[in-house]
LUMVEXKOL-192816 format. One record per residue (C-alpha): x negated, y negated, z negated. Coordinates in steps of 0.25 Angstrom, whole numbers, padded with zeros to 4 digits, always signed. Layout:
// LUMVEXKOL-192816
XYZ;...
This chain:
// LUMVEXKOL-192816
-0479-0121-0347;-0469-0132-0344;-0457-0128-0336;-0456-0132-0321;-0445-0141-0316;-0431-0135-0318;-0420-0137-0327;-0426-0144-0339;-0422-0137-0352;-0428-0141-0365;-0443-0141-0363;-0454-0146-0355;-0454-0146-0340;-0461-0152-0327;-0455-0158-0315;-0460-0156-0301;-0457-0171-0297;-0464-0177-0309;-0477-0173-0317;-0477-0172-0332;-0469-0164-0343;-0454-0166-0345;-0446-0163-0357;-0431-0159-0358;-0423-0158-0371;-0410-0161-0378;-0410-0174-0386;-0403-0177-0399;-0390-0181-0392;-0389-0169-0384;-0394-0174-0371;-0405-0168-0362;-0418-0176-0361;-0428-0174-0350;-0440-0183-0348;-0455-0183-0345;-0463-0181-0357;-0476-0190-0359;-0485-0178-0360;-0497-0173-0352;-0497-0159-0357;-0486-0148-0360;-0489-0148-0374;-0487-0163-0375;-0474-0162-0368;-0469-0151-0378;-0473-0160-0390;-0465-0171-0384;-0453-0163-0381;-0453-0157-0395;-0453-0171-0400;-0441-0175-0392;-0434-0162-0397;-0437-0166-0411;-0431-0180-0409;-0419-0173-0403;-0417-0164-0415;-0419-0176-0425;-0408-0184-0417;-0398-0172-0417;-0400-0170-0432;-0400-0184-0437;-0392-0191-0426;-0403-0201-0425;-0412-0203-0412;-0427-0205-0415;-0432-0218-0411;-0437-0221-0397;-0452-0220-0394;-0450-0231-0383;-0457-0244-0383;-0450-0258-0384;-0455-0260-0369;-0448-0247-0364;-0435-0249-0372;-0435-0264-0367;-0435-0259-0353;-0424-0249-0356;-0416-0260-0363;-0416-0269-0351;-0411-0258-0342;-0400-0255-0352;-0396-0270-0352;-0397-0271-0337;-0387-0260-0335;-0377-0268-0344;-0377-0281-0336;-0363-0286-0333;-0359-0298-0324;-0350-0302-0336;-0351-0302-0351;-0346-0289-0356;-0348-0282-0369;-0360-0273-0368;-0365-0280-0355;-0374-0291-0352;-0375-0301-0341;-0386-0302-0331;-0391-0315-0337;-0392-0308-0351;-0399-0296-0345;-0410-0306-0339;-0411-0313-0352;-0413-0300-0360;-0423-0295-0349;-0431-0308-0350;-0432-0307-0366;-0436-0292-0365;-0447-0293-0355;-0453-0307-0359;-0452-0306-0374;-0448-0293-0380;-0456-0283-0372;-0469-0291-0374;-0467-0292-0389;-0462-0278-0392;-0468-0271-0380;-0474-0257-0384;-0468-0257-0398;-0460-0244-0400;-0445-0248-0400;-0442-0240-0412;-0453-0246-0420;-0449-0261-0418;-0443-0267-0431;-0437-0280-0436;-0451-0286-0439;-0455-0284-0424;-0442-0291-0420;-0445-0302-0430;-0459-0303-0424;-0454-0305-0411;-0445-0316-0416;-0456-0323-0423;-0464-0322-0410;-0453-0330-0403;-0451-0341-0413;-0456-0354-0409;-0458-0349-0395;-0443-0349-0390;-0430-0355-0397;-0423-0347-0407;-0411-0345-0397;-0421-0338-0388;-0426-0329-0399;-0412-0326-0403;-0409-0321-0388;-0422-0313-0388;-0418-0306-0401;-0404-0303-0396;-0411-0296-0384;-0420-0288-0394;-0407-0284-0402;-0400-0279-0390;-0413-0271-0385;-0414-0264-0399;-0399-0262-0399;-0399-0255-0386;-0410-0246-0391;-0402-0242-0403;-0390-0239-0393;-0400-0230-0385;-0405-0224-0398;-0419-0229-0396;-0420-0235-0410;-0411-0235-0422;-0412-0249-0428;-0412-0263-0421;-0425-0270-0426;-0419-0283-0421;-0408-0283-0432;-0410-0294-0443;-0422-0299-0436;-0426-0313-0439;-0419-0319-0427;-0418-0335-0427;-0404-0341-0430;-0396-0345-0418;-0398-0360-0416;-0386-0369-0418;-0378-0372-0405;-0384-0383-0398;-0375-0396-0396;-0381-0406-0386;-0374-0417-0379;-0377-0430-0372;-0372-0444-0372;-0365-0449-0359;-0378-0457-0355;-0387-0444-0357;-0378-0436-0349;-0378-0446-0338;-0393-0447-0338;-0395-0432-0336;-0385-0431-0325;-0391-0442-0318;-0405-0435-0320;-0400-0422-0314;-0404-0419-0299;-0392-0420-0290;-0390-0404-0289;-0390-0403-0304;-0380-0414-0307;-0367-0407-0304;-0372-0395-0312;-0375-0403-0324;-0362-0411-0322;-0353-0398-0322;-0361-0393-0334;-0358-0405-0343;-0343-0406-0338;-0340-0391-0339;-0348-0387-0351;-0352-0374-0343;-0365-0366-0346;-0376-0366-0335;-0373-0352-0331;-0358-0354-0330;-0359-0367-0321;-0370-0361-0312;-0361-0349-0309;-0349-0357-0305;-0344-0355-0291;-0335-0365-0283;-0324-0354-0283;-0324-0356-0298;-0321-0371-0298;-0306-0375-0298;-0305-0390-0298;-0290-0389-0297;-0289-0382-0310;-0301-0389-0315;-0308-0376-0319;-0321-0369-0316;-0321-0354-0318;-0334-0350-0325;-0336-0335-0322;-0350-0334-0327;-0350-0338-0342;-0358-0334-0354;-0348-0324-0360;-0344-0319-0347;-0330-0324-0348;-0325-0333-0337;-0320-0347-0341;-0316-0360-0335;-0323-0373-0335;-0314-0385-0334;-0317-0395-0324;-0315-0409-0330;-0316-0422-0322;-0331-0423-0323;-0333-0409-0319;-0323-0411-0307;-0332-0423-0303;-0344-0414-0302;-0337-0403-0295;-0331-0413-0285;-0345-0419-0282;-0350-0405-0279;-0338-0403-0269;-0328-0396-0277;-0314-0397-0270;-0320-0402-0256;-0322-0388-0250;-0321-0373-0254;-0335-0372-0260;-0339-0358-0265;-0351-0352-0272;-0359-0357-0284;-0357-0372-0288;-0372-0373-0289;-0378-0362-0281;-0392-0367-0278;-0398-0369-0292;-0401-0359-0303;-0397-0361-0318;-0411-0362-0322;-0414-0373-0312;-0402-0381-0317;-0406-0380-0331;-0420-0385-0328;-0416-0396-0319;-0406-0401-0330;-0417-0402-0341;-0425-0410-0331;-0414-0419-0329;-0412-0421-0344;-0426-0424-0346;-0426-0434-0334;-0414-0441-0341;-0421-0441-0355;-0413-0431-0361;-0420-0420-0370;-0415-0407-0375;-0404-0405-0365;-0401-0394-0356;-0390-0390-0346;-0383-0381-0356;-0382-0394-0365;-0372-0400-0355;-0363-0389-0360;-0365-0394-0375;-0363-0408-0370;-0349-0404-0363;-0345-0397-0376;-0350-0409-0385;-0342-0419-0377;-0329-0411-0378;-0331-0409-0393;-0334-0423-0396;-0321-0426-0388;-0313-0418-0398;-0312-0405-0389;-0309-0394-0400;-0319-0383-0402;-0309-0372-0397;-0307-0379-0383;-0322-0382-0382;-0325-0367-0384;-0316-0364-0372;-0322-0374-0364;-0336-0370-0367;-0333-0355-0365;-0338-0351-0379;-0334-0337-0383;-0338-0340-0398;-0332-0353-0404;-0345-0354-0413;-0352-0359-0400;-0342-0370-0399;-0343-0374-0414;-0357-0381-0411;-0348-0393-0406;-0339-0394-0418;-0346-0406-0424;-0346-0414-0412;-0332-0419-0413;-0332-0428-0426;-0321-0436-0422;-0312-0424-0420;-0316-0418-0433;-0313-0432-0440;-0299-0432-0433;-0296-0419-0438;-0301-0423-0452;-0292-0435-0451;-0280-0426-0450;-0280-0425-0465;-0277-0440-0466;-0263-0442-0472;-0263-0428-0477;-0272-0430-0488;-0270-0442-0497;-0281-0446-0506;-0275-0459-0511;-0277-0462-0526;-0265-0459-0535;-0257-0471-0540;-0261-0475-0554;-0253-0469-0566;-0243-0478-0572;-0245-0482-0587;-0236-0476-0597;-0225-0486-0602;-0227-0491-0616;-0242-0490-0616;-0251-0502-0618;-0260-0505-0607;-0274-0503-0611;-0284-0515-0609;
């Protein structure tokens, strides 16, 4: 006979407020567990409780937690709740931004759960992850697959932290290699054609993007309070790595800001409050097509900015600071663009190395000259 509601010591009990059989026991880490058992009879409940106690004994004797019985679907939901609790407005170790959470949520719900679905989490192996990667090849870009695999890796890593599984099946999976950093820039004529093809509302956005070299998110989050035309700086508060940095207002950027009313009145709020980042990107691609420019996006204006600076002999360290790259390898993609700079550096050896031929040796005196 199951015990009635009361203090739940080890054993089976029932509750007045909810039907079914409940179990109470001490797990392998010494914590009391109380939960409803998936049993329709008392005998079934006793068998399930006995199995839980056996797992606890095994954990205490070996130090290892038995693998979870959860499906991938069930753990994926728990993983998203875990990630949601770790959202931070700034980039901090162990935390994620709201945008990163939304991206991971989309990957889990749209792709991972439909593929792995009811598979038992503890039985997923590297071959299953490789099968997922194979299913995505040719459907999306390698860069997208890498982002999805990063989410898979994180999902299984958290499962290990929570002692749901003991190994990460995504380790050493056949993840595509990261594509080489893209470098795309325009001629002066091409840039002019694109700007003329932009609708009037988009022109200042594109103009500032190419003059400042900012990312889309950085620019769309700029407020008038962050613009200082006297010091020629714009304070970028929402950056990719979470660290504030300045964008420097050159004459071209100042011209754009002046056309928007900078300095004429005390403006407040976002520079571009009435459009979404997605609308900006879509409208810019349409403008490029109207100008006859293929394979060029709003983000490529940042590459154009960097390329023009590099080809005007701005050194890579300075360029790294202007672009806000935390890793100098991100800036190295522009190294080859300044051939004149490299040639000038090579010419510094002129006058140091002398490869002039040695003077001919004098003939010894008294020897007859050979004919």
